[in-house]
C-alpha positions in Angstrom: -12.6 -7.3 85.3 -13.9 -4.0 85.7 -17.9 -4.2 85.1 -20.7 -6.0 84.8 -24.0 -5.5 82.8 -26.7 -8.0 83.7 -30.2 -7.7 81.7 -33.3 -9.1 82.9 -35.5 -9.4 79.4 -38.7 -8.2 80.3 -38.7 -7.8 83.8 -40.1 -4.1 84.0 -43.8 -4.4 85.2 -46.8 -2.6 86.3 -48.7 -2.7 89.4 -51.0 -6.3 89.4 -53.9 -7.3 91.4 -52.4 -10.6 92.0 -49.5 -9.3 94.0 -51.5 -6.8 95.7 -51.3 -3.6 93.0 -47.2 -4.2 93.4 -44.7 -5.6 90.5 -43.5 -8.4 90.8 -39.6 -6.7 91.4 -41.8 -4.8 94.7 -43.3 -7.8 96.0 -39.9 -10.4 95.2 -37.6 -11.3 97.7 -34.3 -10.2 96.9 -32.0 -9.5 99.8 -28.7 -9.7 97.2 -30.3 -7.4 94.6 -30.9 -4.5 97.4 -27.9 -5.0 99.0 -26.1 -4.0 95.3 -28.6 -1.1 95.1 -27.6 0.3 98.9 -24.4 0.3 98.0 -25.2 2.0 94.7 -27.8 4.2 92.8 -30.7 3.7 90.8 -32.5 5.1 87.9 -34.9 4.5 85.0 -34.4 3.8 81.6 -36.4 4.4 78.2 -34.1 1.8 76.2 -35.0 3.4 73.0 -37.0 6.7 73.2 -39.6 7.5 75.6 -42.8 6.5 74.0 -41.9 4.0 72.2 -42.4 0.2 72.4 -39.0 -1.8 72.2 -38.3 -5.3 70.6 -35.6 -7.2 72.4 -33.2 -6.6 69.5 -34.1 -2.5 69.1 -33.3 -2.4 73.2 -30.4 -4.6 73.2 -28.4 -2.5 69.4 -29.7 0.8 71.5 -28.1 0.3 75.3 -25.0 -0.7 73.4 -24.9 2.3 71.5 -25.9 1.8 67.7 -28.7 3.3 65.8 -32.1 1.0 65.1 -31.1 1.2 61.4 -27.9 -0.3 61.9 -29.2 -3.9 61.9 -32.3 -6.0 61.5 -33.8 -8.7 63.8 -34.0 -11.5 60.8 -30.2 -11.3 60.4 -29.4 -11.1 64.2 -31.5 -14.4 65.0 -30.0 -16.0 61.8 -26.7 -15.2 62.8 -26.7 -16.5 66.3 -27.2 -20.1 64.4 -25.0 -22.1 62.3 -26.3 -20.6 59.2 -23.9 -19.3 56.7 -25.0 -16.6 55.3 -24.1 -14.0 52.2 -25.1 -10.4 51.1 -28.3 -10.6 49.6 -29.6 -13.4 51.9 -33.2 -12.6 52.8 -33.4 -13.5 56.9 -36.4 -13.8 59.2 -37.3 -14.5 62.7 -39.7 -17.0 62.5 -42.8 -18.3 65.3 -44.4 -21.4 64.9 -48.0 -20.5 65.5 -51.8 -21.5 65.3 -54.4 -20.4 62.9 -58.1 -21.8 62.7 -58.3 -21.6 59.0 -56.5 -19.6 55.9 -60.4 -19.0 55.1 -61.3 -17.6 58.7 -57.4 -16.1 59.4 -57.7 -15.9 63.0 -54.4 -16.7 65.0 -55.2 -18.5 68.1 -51.9 -18.6 69.7 -48.5 -17.1 68.4 -46.7 -19.6 70.0 -48.4 -23.0 69.7 -49.8 -23.2 73.3 -45.7 -23.3 74.2 -46.4 -26.8 73.9 -44.3 -27.3 70.7 -41.4 -30.3 71.9 -37.9 -29.6 70.2 -38.1 -33.2 68.6 -41.6 -32.0 67.1 -40.1 -28.8 65.7 -37.0 -30.4 64.5 -39.4 -32.7 62.4 -41.9 -30.5 61.4 -38.6 -28.3 59.9 -37.6 -31.2 58.2 -40.6 -31.2 55.9 -40.8 -27.8 55.5 -37.3 -27.8 53.8 -38.5 -30.0 51.5 -40.9 -27.3 49.8 -40.2 -26.3 46.5 -39.3 -22.7 45.6 -37.9 -20.9 43.0 -35.7 -19.7 45.2 -33.3 -21.8 48.0 -33.7 -21.7 51.9 -33.1 -22.9 55.1 -35.6 -23.1 58.1 -34.0 -24.1 61.6 -35.6 -24.3 64.8 -33.8 -22.9 67.4 -35.5 -23.2 71.1 -39.4 -24.2 71.7 -41.7 -22.2 68.8 -38.8 -20.0 67.3 -37.0 -20.3 64.2 -34.7 -18.5 62.0 -35.7 -18.7 57.9 -33.0 -17.7 55.3 -34.0 -17.1 51.8 -31.2 -17.4 49.5 -30.2 -14.8 46.8 -30.2 -11.1 45.8 -33.3 -10.4 47.5 -34.7 -6.7 48.9 -35.9 -6.4 52.5 -38.0 -3.3 52.1 -40.9 -5.8 52.8 -43.1 -6.7 56.1 -43.3 -9.6 57.4 -47.0 -12.0 57.9 -46.7 -11.4 61.7 -49.5 -8.6 62.4 -48.2 -7.9 65.7 -45.4 -6.3 64.1 -46.5 -5.1 61.0 -49.9 -3.0 62.1 -48.7 -1.8 65.6 -46.7 -3.1 68.8 -49.6 -1.8 71.7 -51.2 -5.6 71.4 -50.5 -8.7 70.0 -53.7 -8.9 67.3 -55.3 -12.0 65.9 -55.6 -11.7 62.0 -53.1 -13.1 59.9 -51.4 -10.9 57.7 -49.3 -11.3 54.4 -46.2 -10.2 53.7 -45.9 -6.3 51.8 -43.7 -4.6 49.8 -42.8 -1.0 50.9 -41.7 0.3 47.3 -42.8 -0.1 43.7 -39.1 -2.3 43.0 -39.6 -5.3 40.6 -36.8 -7.1 42.9 -39.0 -6.1 46.1 -42.1 -7.8 44.7 -40.5 -10.7 43.8 -39.4 -10.7 47.4 -43.0 -10.6 48.6 -44.0 -13.1 46.2 -41.7 -16.0 47.4 -41.7 -14.9 51.2 -46.0 -15.9 50.5 -45.3 -18.3 48.3 -43.6 -20.2 51.2 -45.9 -19.4 54.0 -48.8 -20.9 52.0 -46.6 -23.8 51.4 -45.8 -24.0 54.9 -49.4 -23.7 56.1 -50.4 -26.9 53.9 -47.8 -29.1 54.9 -47.8 -28.2 58.6 -51.9 -28.2 58.6 -51.9 -31.8 57.7 -48.4 -33.1 59.2 -48.8 -36.1 61.3 -47.2 -34.0 64.0 -49.8 -32.1 64.0 -52.9 -34.6 63.5 -51.3 -36.2 66.8 -51.5 -32.8 68.9 -55.2 -32.3 68.0 -55.7 -36.2 68.8 -54.4 -34.9 72.2 -56.0 -31.9 72.7 -53.3 -29.5 72.1 -53.1 -26.8 69.4 -51.5 -27.5 66.0 -48.0 -25.9 65.1 -50.0 -25.1 61.3 -48.8 -21.8 60.7 -45.3 -19.6 60.7 -45.1 -15.9 61.5 -42.4 -13.6 60.1 -41.3 -10.9 61.1 -37.4 -8.7 61.3 -36.7 -9.3 57.6 -33.3 -8.0 56.5 -30.3 -8.6 53.8 -27.6 -6.4 55.0 -24.7 -7.8 57.3 -25.5 -5.7 60.9 -22.9 -2.8 61.3 -22.8 -2.8 65.0 -20.3 -0.9 67.2 -17.2 -3.3 68.3 -17.1 -4.3 71.9 -13.6 -5.9 72.4 -12.4 -6.9 75.9 -16.1 -7.8 76.6 -17.6 -11.1 77.2 -21.3 -12.0 76.7 -22.9 -14.6 78.2 -25.8 -15.7 76.1 -27.9 -18.5 74.9 -31.0 -17.7 72.7 -30.0 -16.7 69.0 -30.8 -13.1 69.0 -28.5 -12.3 71.8 -25.4 -14.8 70.0 -26.1 -13.2 66.8 -25.6 -9.3 68.5 -22.8 -10.3 70.5 -20.7 -12.0 67.7 -21.1 -8.9 65.2 -20.6 -6.6 68.1 -17.1 -8.7 68.6 -17.3 -10.0 71.8 -16.2 -13.4 73.2 -19.2 -15.3 73.2 -19.8 -17.9 76.2 -23.1 -20.2 75.2 -24.5 -23.6 75.9 -27.3 -25.8 74.9 -30.6 -24.6 76.1 -32.5 -27.8 77.3 -34.7 -29.6 75.0 -38.5 -29.3 75.6 -39.2 -32.8 75.9 -43.2 -32.5 77.6 -46.1 -30.3 77.7 -45.0 -28.7 80.8 -43.3 -25.2 79.0 -42.2 -24.0 82.7 -40.6 -26.6 83.8 -38.2 -26.1 80.6 -37.9 -22.5 81.2 -36.8 -22.9 85.1 -34.4 -25.7 83.5 -33.2 -23.1 81.2 -32.8 -20.3 84.0 -30.7 -22.7 86.3 -28.6 -23.7 83.5 -28.1 -19.8 82.9 -27.1 -18.9 86.0 -24.9 -21.5 87.2 -23.2 -21.0 83.3 -22.8 -17.5 84.1 -21.4 -18.0 87.5 -18.7 -20.7 86.1 -18.0 -18.2 83.0 -16.9 -15.3 85.3 -15.0 -16.7 87.7 -13.1 -18.5 84.5 -12.7 -15.4 82.2 -12.9 -12.4 85.3 -9.0 -11.5 84.7 -9.2 -11.8 80.7 -12.1 -9.6 79.5 -12.5 -6.1 81.1 -16.1 -6.1 80.7 -19.1 -9.0 80.7 -22.7 -9.0 78.9 -25.3 -11.5 81.2 -28.2 -11.7 79.3 -31.2 -13.5 80.9 -34.1 -14.5 78.8 -36.5 -16.4 80.9 -38.1 -13.4 82.7 -39.7 -12.3 79.9 -42.2 -14.7 79.3 -44.5 -14.4 82.2 -44.8 -11.4 80.9 -46.2 -12.9 77.5 -48.2 -15.2 79.9 -49.9 -12.7 82.3 -48.2 -14.8 85.3 -46.8 -12.3 87.8 -46.1 -15.2 90.6 -44.0 -17.1 88.2 -42.0 -13.5 87.2 -41.7 -12.8 90.8 -40.8 -16.6 91.6 -37.7 -16.2 88.8 -36.6 -13.6 90.2 -36.1 -14.6 93.8 -34.2 -17.6 91.8 -32.0 -15.0 90.0 -31.4 -13.3 93.4 -30.4 -16.3 95.5 -27.8 -17.8 93.0 -26.6 -15.4 90.2 -26.7 -12.2 92.2 -25.9 -13.9 95.7 -22.5 -15.0 93.4 -22.1 -11.4 92.3 -22.7 -9.6 95.8 -19.5 -11.6 96.9 -17.7 -11.1 93.3 -18.3 -7.4 92.9 -17.4 -6.6 96.6 -14.1 -8.6 97.0 -12.8 -7.9 93.6 -14.4 -3.8 93.3 -16.4 -4.4 90.3 -19.1 -2.3 89.4 -22.4 -3.9 88.6 -25.1 -2.9 86.1 -28.9 -4.6 86.4 -31.4 -3.7 84.2 -33.9 -4.4 81.1 -34.3 -4.6 77.5 -37.6 -3.6 77.8 -41.2 -3.8 80.5 -43.2 -6.6 79.5 -46.2 -6.3 82.5 -48.4 -8.9 82.6 -51.3 -8.0 82.4 -50.9 -6.1 79.1 -49.1 -9.6 77.9 -46.6 -7.8 75.5 -44.3 -5.2 75.9 -44.8 -1.5 76.8 -43.4 2.0 76.5 -42.8 2.3 80.1 -39.4 2.8 81.7 -37.1 -0.3 83.2 -35.5 -0.1 86.6 -31.6 0.8 86.4 -29.3 -0.4 89.0 -25.8 0.7 89.1 -23.4 -1.0 92.2 -20.7 1.1 92.4 -19.3 0.4 96.3 -20.6 4.1 97.5 -22.5 5.4 100.4 -24.5 2.8 102.3 -28.5 3.8 101.9 -30.9 1.5 102.0 -33.0 0.4 99.1 -35.4 -1.8 97.1 -34.6 -3.0 93.3 -38.0 -1.8 91.7 -39.7 0.4 89.5 -41.1 2.6 92.3 -38.0 3.1 93.8 -36.1 3.6 90.8 -37.9 6.3 89.7 -37.0 8.5 92.7 -33.3 6.8 92.3 -29.9 9.5 92.0 -29.6 8.3 88.4 -32.0 9.8 86.9 -33.7 9.3 83.6 -31.5 7.6 81.3 -32.0 6.7 77.4 -30.8 3.8 76.4 -27.7 5.1 74.2 -26.0 6.6 76.8 -26.2 3.9 79.5 -22.7 2.5 79.3 -21.5 6.0 79.1 -23.8 6.9 82.0 -21.7 4.2 84.2 -18.6 4.3 82.6 -18.4 1.1 80.8 -17.0 3.0 78.0 -15.5 6.3 77.2 
């Protein structure tokens, strides 16, 4: 194996008062990441372009050298599940969410309080799949509040979903529900919008009165009574092929991306959320991801030239304004995954890149246009460094645009 790319989702941050006006990376105890940094180079990256606030799909697509128009979020997420797609099928990424009412239209929580158990999501999905429409469709719950929705047939994707956070701007999470809208005057586009809006309306009616949500209200929990849709797509993604790469991933988006990119995928079933402690579930997932990544690299380092490892959990504390949790996750990664990578890379002379897809500053509770730090371990002259945003800004790699990263570090020609 020649190189390993580790993407720590949403790891970039801004100074936070809870951490003494420092970022989680700055205050985290990370001797193994700092070892790699001290024998490598640092830089900072805009995963798409400066002043652009990227979503995870846009960032990953760009980092691997693709144009943003080459794919859609819905198609990538759907291809990370067992749904069978044909051209013209309209795919969306979805969230179970909580609203007060259709009349008021206030989104109370985009993720139903992060307390929707796997079993609850599966029961709700079963009811949703009984909705009668003039088009066939399939709804699949994936992990926690997430899901995938696919309408079968010859649809248009020149439409906006109903998720106002993504249709009206990315600077902050908006609080009003929206409706799917056509972006052209074509008859098929309007038909597609009508089907989507009809489904969302009927889905709300079912979810609002569902026994699962009645029980959640009784317990003082937020009901999962609405679906937010985004990333409409009908065309198969057209991405660059990365043969001789393995991918360790476990979220539908990254699985779908890796599959379309021709990588050899190594994945595992994410731990089910069985109770109200979403962060225990996240730590269970993080622990399993680190253990699985280590096992995969040990067994396959002679079979593939490069590895792509994507760690999702570090993004969540940013959305929830939990800087201490973000710090703790970073420290756990350092003493497990990066403890292994330090020994693995030095003994086998493997280059390592550690970065993020985007920044998710805790105080903003959303993605931002701030650049992310880049660590490139290449066994260079030892110079003490700390892997964090501040030092990355001063690093010898300088500023990098996402599409240039793999060339910059020599992972592609």
